[in-house]
N, C-alpha and C positions, 0 to 999 in steps of 0.2 A: 230491685235488680237493675244495674246500670244498663242504659240503652246502648245499642250497637254503635251509635254515633259517638259516644264518649268513651267506650271501653278500649277502642283501638288506639287513640292517642295516649291514653294512660299507660297501656302496655309498652308503647314505644318509649315513653319517658322513663319507665322503670328499667327497661333494657339498656337504655343509654346510661342511666346512673350506675348500673352494674358494671358496664364496660369501662366507664371512667374510673370506678373504684379499683378494678382489676389492673388497669393501666398504671395506676399510682402505686400499687403494691409491688409490682414486678421490679421497677427500678430500685425501690427500697431494699428488696431482698438481694438484688445483685450487688448493691453497694455494701450491704452487710457482709456478704460472702467474700467479695473481692477485697474489702478493707481488712477482713480478718487475715487473709492470706498475705497481704502486703505488710501488715503490721506485726507479723510474726517475728520476734526478736532473733537476731543471729547469736549463736552461742559464743560466749566470751571465754570459755574454758581453753587453757593452753596446755598442750600435752607436755609431759615431763621432758621429752626430747628437745622441745623448743623453749621451755621455760627459762627465764633468765637465771633462776636459782639453780638450774642444772648445768649452767655454763661451766666448762672445764676450768680447773684451777691451774693456769699455765703461766709461764714466764712471759710477760708482755710489757711493752712500753706503757708508762702511765697514761691513762685515758683511753686505752684501747677498748672498743665496745665488746661486750659479751664475755669478758674475762674478769676474774678476781685477781688484780695485779699483785704480784709479790714484789716487795720493795728491795732494791739492790742495797747491799751494805755500803755505807760511806764512812770515811774516817771520823766524821763528827759523831757517829753512832757507836764508835768502838773505842776500846782501850787496849793498847798493846803492851806486852811485856816480853822481855827476852832474857834468857839465862844460859850461861855456858854449862855444858854437861861434863861432869867428871868422867862418867862411864856411859857410853864409850867416848873416847877422845875424838876430837875434831867434830864435835856436834854442838849445836845450839838449839834450844827449844824456844820457838816463838808462839806465844799465847795471845789470843784475841778474845775479848769479852764484849758482848752487846750491852752497852750501858743505856740504851734508849728504851722506849716503851713500845716499840714495834718489832715484829719479826722481820728479819731481812735475809737475803740470800747472796751467796757468792757465785750464782749461776753465770753472771757476766764475766767474772774474772776468778776462776776456781783455784788459783794459787797466788800467794803474795808475790809482788814484784819487789825484789830487794835490790837496793843500791848500796853495795857494800863498800865502795871506795870512790872518791872523787876522781881518781886516776883511771878508774875502770867503770864508765857510766852505764854499760850494758847491765840489764837485770840478770840475776842468777837464773840459770836454766832450771826448769822443773824436772823432777824425777818422774818419768812417764808412768812407771809401774805403780806409783803411789796414788794414781787417780782413782777416786771412789766411783761407784756405779752411778750415783746421783750427786748433784752439787750439794754442798753443805748449806743448811739453813740455821740461823741463829735466832732463838727466841730471846725475849728480854732476859738479861742476866745469864744467857747461855754462853758457852765457851767452845772455841775450836782451837786446833793446834796445827803447827807445821814444824817439821824438823829441818834444820839447816846443816848440811855437811860443809865444813869450813875449809880446812887445809890439812896437810900432813903435819903430824906433831913435831915439835922441836926435838932436835938431837941433844944428847947430853952436852952441857956447857952452854945451852941457849942458842946453838947454831941451828939454822933451818935445815930441813931435809933437802937432799940434792935435787936441784931443778925446781924447788919451790920458789914462788914469787910472793910469799906471804908477807902481809903487813899487819901490824897490830891495831885493832880498832876497839873503841869503847862504846861506840854507837853506830847505827846504820840507818838508812832510810827505807821505809816501807810505803808502797803505793798500791792502790787497788784498781788503777786504770792507767793506761799509757798516757804519757804526756801530762801527768798531773804532779803537783808538788808533793814530795814524800814527807811522811810523818817521821820525825827522828825518834828512834827507840834506843834507849840506853841498855847496855848489857850488864846484868847483875852477875855476881859471883866472881869467876876468875878473869875479870877484865884487867888489862886489855886482852883480847882474844886474837890469836894468829889466824888470819883468813887469807886465802888465795882467791881473789875475786874472779880470776879466769877459770878456775876449776870448781868453785863452790856450786852446790846444788841445793834445791829446796823442794820439799814435798808439796803436793796439793794439800789444801786444808783438810784436816781429819776431824772426825766427830768425837774421838776419844783420845785420851793420852796414850792408852795402850796401842791404838792404831799408829799414832805418831812415832812411838818408840820402836816400832818394827824397822824403822829406817835409820 
């Protein structure tokens, strides 16, 4: 049995060891708990409303963030063809085909700008009622149409109708933007065609031949 003289110091040493061990455990537990809370990862999920894949498919300038840009149709992507119509008279049909490998849109210029005469540089005015609800888009190999009303028909004997300032043309210029060089399009069929540049009109681009022939 230990003597009273040695038992007291031994108890003090034991108590001190227990206190030291407890002091070492408490900071470790705090670090474990705090570290777990701080290291909790932030969710990387993106809601459909803000996901880039859910961005609207809108007409935008190239490089605009958050949109899938639709390419504007340019003359180098297209092939034009024009033909005079027998019925009804005073009409030409302008056809455009996308010969590129990209879908393009006429949203920026929804009707063709026609330069029918060097003596009358202003573009033919559009027929407002022919405007479709949405601009025409052309897939690769797709085709769109526009009808051109030209001039009053010639009177018997080759004389022009009264008041007509018609001139006969075998080709005319087509542009897709203001202040750009026109592409020259030859007229098939009954060329040359009598055209009065001051009164000629053109439809907006139409998706189908049937829509174009309404005008």
